[in-house]
Phi, psi and omega in degrees: 000126181288138181247142188282080184228023188265328183212129176239126168256109191300134178281126183227160180302136175068010181286135176268130182275096184275344178239136182291149178290163177087209183260356191304322181299322183280324178291314183299322181272004178054047181294156177300320177244135179237011182273025175257149186225127181259137175216145174255002183266101182290347182263006186302321179250033175055045175069009178270078187293342180293345178281352177267139178284334181210147174234124182260128180249121179268139184302323182292332176279325182300323184281357184257345182232148183288149183295337179293344176279350178270083186245036181284146172266128185244148176273168184293330182257000180286142182253125170264122189244128176269129183233130175199134166251004174272153184295141177289339176290320182275337181228067174293152173261118190257333187277127181297348179303329185273354166289141184060034184241315186266139176268320181231159175236146182220088189215181177287345181293135187291340177264017174290158173298323176233093181287137175223090183285159184274346176231164180225141179243130179238148175274184183288356176256014179063030178259132177292131183234350181175185009288151174195161179300141176056041178293128180263116180270160173300125187284318180242102185275145179295132179259084179213119180290123177261035180203168183261109180301328183291348179284350183254151176231062188281114178231341184262155188276283192231136174238148172229122177272100189281115184288320184213154179297326180297322177297318180299318179299317182300324185252018186303319180297317179295318179299315180296319179297316180293320176302314180295322178294314180294329181298329177294340177257007184064032174252168181231158169248113184256130181256127179246146178125186186298333181244019181262173176271359178232153179248144178289144176306127181059015179069017184254133182296320183298320177295324180296312182299320178293318178297317179298317180301318185287322189255335189250149177277326189226152175227132177284137172234104183247113182287147177291339186226145178257021182291145179306129176070006180272099177236115191265179183294339178298333178292322178294321180298320180290320183287347181283352184236159180277076177206134185282125177282131168260117196250138171227109183191239178291163186279333186231122183250011189295341177268359186235329186230141179296145177297142179079022182242355187203169173240121180269113184296341178278349182271349185222156170279172187294328177299317181294319180300314180297321181293320180295315180300313181299315182299312185291330177289330179276341182233079185298333176299323175287321180303315185285352172293340180295350183249011178299330183299336183292346175281352187233335187221161165212161188242149167231156188263336187285127178302133176288135176290134180253023179301321179298316180299320179297313182293323178297318181294323179289340176266357178269108185300322182292317180294316182294320184283344180291129180271092179246147178204147179270094184295320180244061185300316183301323181283325176299315183290319179213102182302336178255035186297329181298312179294319181296320180288323178296317179296320179297319179295320179295319180296321180293324179291329181279344182283000000 
């Protein structure tokens, strides 16, 4: 008789149970192994936590409880797993207690033991291909428009769908510089949303995106976080339309976006960005080459569940018996954690 001792996600105050208890998550996804069991009940085995093969710690819970409450007794082969889909910039780990603490990581970062990216890339055969390290893209893309150019009336330069006023404040210097550069070409940067100078048709985001696609050549995609490998679903929204994204986020997108599909604002100075925008608007045949990738790939925004990967690792005797630990976990999670933690402390003092 199989006993439920394979996976514990520790029950913590205010924790939201995003995965159902038991085996249902593994059965529903038709995992290779389904002998894993999820529980949020820390008293299931009468406080004998060593009987669990893994304990998963979620970043949002970790910041809410003091480390002295983490008084679990662990066995030599038991795995402590760090889990987060939140940005390491927004959720740095500051306490040295967590160095030499975690055995595995389960995050959006591509070098995690169990990577769980926020976006997904599929090829034209509906096979998942990324994001992943060293992703190999199609070298020679088919040059065939899978859309009707005549459906667009693109005369405007750049639009930005502002998600939140706080985001606008964060990027105000960049926005001002871009506005000034475009002004020299008699172009404008139009901001849509609650804090923009333009309003979406009927106040609906979906209407806004369709309108931007029809009238604008470019759309700004400014990430809330600059954390390594953090590419959010807003990128997928931009790629779903015939409009070239101008991106400001991580420095390197080669594992996430096809070459020749976007403009990385960190790769050019503002003068160069203005010149690129002007050139592509004047030469639409070159502009539409930015969409050749759509003949080979498509994107979805929902993070793929990695429950199967987790259960497979827990069933691999070699992996489980291997003694691995993140000695400098705080730096792995956020290389700039010292600055991030200092800023967090200052913000707390000012509140």
